[in-house]
N, C-alpha and C positions, 0 to 999 in steps of 0.2 A: 959603898953606895947601896942604898935600899932598893928593893925590887921596883917600888913605885918610881923612884928617880931614874932607874935604868929604862923603865918603860916610857917615861916622859921623854927621855932623850931619844930613844929608838923611834918613837912615833911622832916626834915633833909636837908633843902635848896635844894630840888629837886622837879621837877614837880610831882604833886600828881597823875597824870595819867600815864605818860610815864617814869618818873625817870630821865629826862635830867636835868642838873644842870645850863644851860645857859639861858639867856633872860627870867627870871622868873618875873611874875607880879601877883598881886591879881586879881582874877576873881570872881565877885559876881554872884552867881547862881540864875537865874531868877525863878519865876517871882517876888517874894516879898523879895528879900534880903535886910537886914537892914545894911549891911556892917560889921557885926560882923564876927569873925573868924569861928563861927559855920555855917554861911551861905555863906562862901567864900572858895575858894580853891586857891592854888598856882599853876599856869600853865606856861608852856613854851610858846613861841610865836607860835610854830607850832600847838600845841593842841588848843590854843585859836582861831587862825585863822580858823581852820577846824571846830570848834564848832560853830563859828559865821557865817561862810559862807559854806553852804552845797555844793557849787560848787567846793570847794577846797579839799573835803574829799578824803584822800588816805587810802583805807581800810587796806592796809598792815601796815601803821603806828599804827593803833588801835589794833593790836595784843597784844600790851602792856596791854590791859584791862584784859587779862587773869591773870595778877598779881594784878593790882590795884582794881579789883572787890572784893577783900577780905578785903579792907580797912574797918575800923570800923567807919569812919567819914561819917555821912549821906550826906553831900554835895558832897563828892567824889562818894558815891554810886549813887546819883541822876545823876551825869554826866555820870558815867559808864553805867547806865541803858538807858539813853537817846541815847548815842552813839551806844550801842549794838542794840537798837531798830531801829535806823536810818540805821544801816548796815545790818539788818536782811536778806536782799536779797542775801547777800554774802554766807549764809549757816552757816559758822562756828560761827557767833555770837549767833545763836539760841541755840547752846549747852551751851554757857556761860550764856545766859539768863535763861535757865532751872536750872542752878546751883545757880544763884544769888538770895539771900534772902533779901528782904527789909521789914521792919516793915510797919504797915499800914500807919503811917504818912509820912514816907519817900517815900513810893510808891505813895501816893497822890501828894506829892511834885514833884516827877519825872514825873508824868503824866500831871501836870498842864499846860505845854506848848506844849504838843504833837500835839494837833489840830492846833496850830498856826504855828509852825515851820516845822513839819515833813510832813504835807500833801503836801507842795510844794517841798519836798525833794524826792518824788517818781520819779525816773529816770528809763527809759527803756534803757538797753544797750544790744548789741548783744553778741554773744559768744566770740568776740575778745575785748570787752570793748568799742566799738564805740557807742556813744549816738544815740538812735533812736528817730525819731519824727513822728507824724502822717503824713501820705502821703508818707513816704519813701518807697522804694522798698528794699526787702531783698531776700536773696537766702538761701534755706534750706541746711544745712550742714550734714544732716542725714536723712535717710528714716524714715518717721513718719506714723505709723498706725493711721488712722483717725477713732475714735470710732463712731459708729452709722451711718457712711456713707459708710462703706464697701469698702474702697480703701486705698491705701498707697500713701502718698505724697512723691515723689521721691527726693532724694538728687539732688541738682542742680536746682530744680524748683525755678523760680523767682516769688515772691509774691509782686504785685504792690499795692500801695495805702493802706498801713497798717493803722490800727487804734490802739491806745494804750488803754489797760485796765487801767482805772483811778486809781483803788485802789490796783493794783497788778503789781509791776515793773517787774515781771518775765513772764508776759503774754502780747501778742499782738493778734490782730485779722486780718485775711486776707482771701481773696478768692482764693481757690485752686480747680481746676476741677469744677468750678461753685458753689462750696459750701463755705459758710462763716464758717471758723474754728478758734479755739483758738490755738495759737502756743506758745510754751515756747521760750523765748528770747535766751536761751542758745543753741538752735538748729538752729539759723539763723546767717547770717552775712550781714551787710549792703551792698547793691549793689552800685556800682560806677556809 
């Protein structure tokens, strides 16, 4: 029996992540897949594209992981863990990650490519979902109490020339009232 036939049987001819039944293909789970059914999953085109290209990720599509995370197939568990980790800045994936159990070998497999793929996937987006880049100007959409500086950054304040916190997509840095402060991206909108 071919790998594709085994996967069709195992999955009931549906995407093993989102359950869609169209445009299915075998996906070898990196980094060391040998092409066997144990190291592959059956994916729809949408899931495959979003796994391979972080720029195309639609967080709402991945709500399906709430169901697929219970799969007993290690290759599926690996992809679920990787996508939940990639989407962790959305908030809701953290709850699923807390519930997800992976045995030691599966956890090591899941983490094998994290440094390579997901470091580049750190994106800073404002409260409206617009992509932020270093040097952009943003406007505060909420009054923020600045700890340690004894002032409140008022709503409507424009912060020019922001810098991005490299390892945390939820934070940016900028100068307000002459003070360099850390600002959560959910409380800003990109200025035009």
